[in-house]
N, C-alpha and C positions, 0 to 999 in steps of 0.2 A: 373432807372425809370421802370414803368410797363405799358405795352400796352395790353388792353383787347384782349384775344384770340390769342395773339402773344407769342413770346419767350423772349422779352426784360424784364428782371426783375432785381431788385436790387442785388448787390453783396451779401448782407446779406441774401437774400432769397435763393440764390444758396448755400451759406454756410449752411443755415438751412436744405436744402434738402439733402446735403451731410451728415450732422449730423444725419438726420432721417434715411437714408438708411444704414449708417455705424452702427448706434445703432441697427437697425432692424436685420442686419446680425450677430450681437453679440448674438442674441437670449436670451433676458433677461426675458423670460416668467416665470421663476421660482422665480424671485425677487418679493417680496410682496409690494404692494402700501399701503398707509394709507386707512383704511375703516371707514366710518362714517355712521350714520343713519340720513336720511333726510325724515321727515314725514312718518316714517315707512318703508322707502326704503333704502336698503344698497347701498352705493355709494363708489366706489374706487376713490381715489384722487392721481394723479401723479403730484407732485409739483416740479418745477425746482429749482435749487440751488439759482438762483437769482430771483428778482421780476419778475413775469410772464409778458410776452409781451401781452398776451391775454388769454382767456379761450376757451377751446374746449370741447364739450360734444360728446362722442361717444356712439351711440346706437347699442348694439350687435345684430347680426343676430340670426338665429335659431340654436344656439349651446347649447348642453346639459349642459355644464359647465358655460354658461353665461359669466359674467364679469371675472370669475375665469379661463376661458380657457387660456392656455399658449399662444396661438396665439394672443388673444386679449390683454393680458398683455404685450406681446412683442411689439405690436403696440402702446399701451399706453406709454411705456417707450420711444419708438422711437419718438413719437410726443412730449413728455416732453423734450427730448434732444434739440428740436428746441426753447425752451423757453416758450412753452405753458403750462398752468395749464390745466390738462386733467381730466375730470370727466367721469367715466363709471358707469352708474347706473345699478342696477339689475332690470329687468323687468320680473316679474314672469310668465306672459303668454308667453313671448318669450322663456324664459328658459324652459318652459314646452313643447316647440316645437309645439305650436299650432298657427293656424291662425284663429282669431275669429272676429266677427263683432264689438266688443267693443274695440279691440286693438288699432286702430288709435287714438281714443279719449283718451284712457288710456295713451299712450305714449306722446301725445301732452300736456296733463295736467301735466305729470311729468316734461317735458321740461320747461313748463311755470313756474312751482313751483320752479325748480332749478334756473332758471334765475332770479326769484324774490327774492331769498335768497342771500343776500350780503356776507354771510359767505361761500357760495358755488361758485358762480360766482363772483369773487373778482375784475374783470376788467370791464371797460366799454364795450369792444368788446366781442362778442361771435360768435364762429363758430361751426357748427354741422357736424358730420361725421357719416356714417352708412355703413352697408354692406348688400348685398343680399336683401331679402324681406323687411328688415327694411328701405331701402332707401326711400320708399314711406312716412314714418313717417317724415323724415328729409325734404323731398321735400314739403310736406304739411305744415310743421312747418313754412316755409317761408311765408305762408298766414296768420299766427297768428298775430293779432294786438299787442299782448303782447310781441312777440319775434321780430317782423319785424325791429323795430328801432335799435335793438342791434346786429342783425345778420351781420356778415362781409363776410362770405363765407360758402359754403357747399361742402362736399366731399362725393360722392356716389361711393362705391366700389361694382362692380358686381350687379348693380341695374337693374330694369326692366322698360319697357315702357308700355307694354300691359299685364295685369295679366292673361287674358283669353288665350292669345297666349302662355305665359309661361306654364300655366296649361296644355294646349293641348300638348306642347312639352314634358313635364314631364310624362304625362300619355301615350302618343301614340308613342313617339320616342324610338327606341331601343338604340339610342345613349345617351339618358338621364341617369343621375345618379339615380338609384332606390331610393336613399335617398329622393330626391325631390318628387317622386311619393308617397312614404310612408307618407311624411308630408302632402301632399294634401289629401290623404285618411283619415289620422287621424283627420284632421280638418273638413272633410266632415261629419263624423259621430258625430252627436250632443251629447253633454253631457246631454242634457235634456231628452233623451229617455233611461230609465233604461233597456229596452230590448236589447239595443245595447252595454251594458256594456262588454260582452265577446269579441265583435268585437274591441272595443276601447282598451281593455286590450292587445289583441294580437298585434294590430297595434302599441301601445305605446312601447311594448317590442321590436318589430322589428325596430322602429325608433331609439330607444336608442342603440340597437346593431349596427345599421348601422352608427350612429353618433359618438359613443364613440371614442375619439382620432382621429376622421376623418379617421379611418382605418378599419372600420367594413366590413363585406361581401358586395361585390358589386353585388352579384347574388341573386335574390329573392328566388331562389330554396333553398339556404342555410339558409334562414331566417324562412321559414314556415315548420311546421310539417304537411305534407299533409295526414297523417293518422288521423288527427283530423278534424272533419267535418267543424268547424268554420274556421280553418286555411286553409283547402283545398279550401273552398269557396272564401276566400280572395286571396289566391294564384291564383286561376282561374281568378278572377276579375282583378288582376293587371298584369297578364302575357298573357292571351289570347287576341289576337288583336281585335276580335269582341267585347268581353266583355269590353275591354279598351275603345273602341269607344263609347259604350253606357254609360259607367261611366263618360267619359269626357263630354258628353252632359249634364249629371246630374250636374256635378260640375260647368259647365259654367252657367247653369240655376241658381244655387245658387249664383254665382258671380253677375249675373244680378239682382237677387232679393234683396240681403242684404249686399253685400260687396262693396258698393260704396266707402267706405273709403280707399280701396286698388287701386282705379283708379288714374292714374296720372292726375293732373289738366291740363286743356287745356289753361287756362288763368293765367297769372302771373302779379303781381303788377309792376309798373314802376320802383320801387326801389328794385326789386328782386336781392338778393345778387348773386355774381358770383358762378358758379357751376363747380367743377372739377369732371369729370366722369372717373373712372378708372375701367378697365374690363380685365379679363383674356381671352386670345384668345381661350383657350381650356376649358372654363367653360362649364360643362355638366349639371348644374342646371339652371342657367340663361344664355342663349346664348349671346355672345358679341354683336350680332345684336340689342339686346334690348337697350344697351347704345348708339349705333349708332343712333337708331330711336329717343331716348330721346334727343340726341344732336341736331338732326334735328329740333325737336319741339322747343328747346330752341333758336336755331338760327332763326326760323320763328317768334318767339315772341320777338326777340331782347334782349335776356338774355345773358350776358357775360358768356362764358363757355369755357372749354377746355376738349377734349376727348383724352384719352390715352388707347389704346388696346395693351396689352403686353403679351408676352410668359412667363413672370415672375410669373404670377398668374394662379391658377386654380380656384377653388371655395372653399374658406376657407383655402387656403394654399398659400405659396409664397416662392420662392427660388430666391434670387438676385444673379446673376452671373456676375462677372466682364468681362467674356469672350465676352459677347454680347454688345459691346460698343455702337452701334447705339441705341439699345433699352434702354440701361442704360441711355444714354443722354436724350432720350424722357421722361423716367420716372423721372429723376432729374428735367427736365424742367417743367414737370407737377406739381410736388410737390413744386418747387420754385414759380411757378405761384400762386398756392393755398396759400402758406405761406405768400406771399406778401400781400394778402388781409386780412389775419388774424390779422395783426399788428394794434394796437390801434393808 
């Protein structure tokens, strides 16, 4: 049996969680899934050997390789090992490492379109998963009248509660990963202004250098050529504490003016599906306190949820170690809880 918010789950759910983590540790990121085109969008399909128990759609985070990132493919195969049919769509704006005002609607329309296609979502039940900044898309999808009746569960990995708070952390904190600061800066400079093309070009290059293989330079000094006036100005903006504070205020103003789609809803429907929140304790892009605050909101609103903060995750990486038995148990219990709700 399953108890909301507790640890009592069916034996099959525990077995599924074990299969998920075991497959994840095998690192099948180089194994290719089936790729199809849905309404002009490429979608990777991970199909289990037997009839799927349910369907899950995973929305990638801001990763330069998108659905082709070996880490995402590894997770796709791990979820598939539990009996889920897994769909991972390509979202061009996310793959371009941009945060834009149109993005929330773009992703929701894609999710609704996939759910309406019986050749894509082949089961009655549907669950949604996402990582990092894409968590907001999945959370807001639960408010969609088109999706709500079919949603069984949500899984948010490294998601946030307060976009302004995260932006402030990324811009002002010396502990933050510079990759997140670069993403914010690249999204701030509008594509609509031709005069800013050199700035966007430099930032795009730096973002890609920092993001590639999740192993790029962690020091902004190594990314910018300060002999170039444009690059020197950007380096000053992103490294000088006073400049960063001013830039942060400009970014927050932009959030207030036009990025309402990136705010976490404060009200949820009575039939809101259960939410599994998983966060790395050492995450330097979205601090784990964000998932803790989101869990508190869900609790206040009476939404069934489970929170797992673990040392096994960073941001965009994971290493499952059998040596940490207590943490391993909590991770297994969390995934077993989530998988229990995905079943049709």
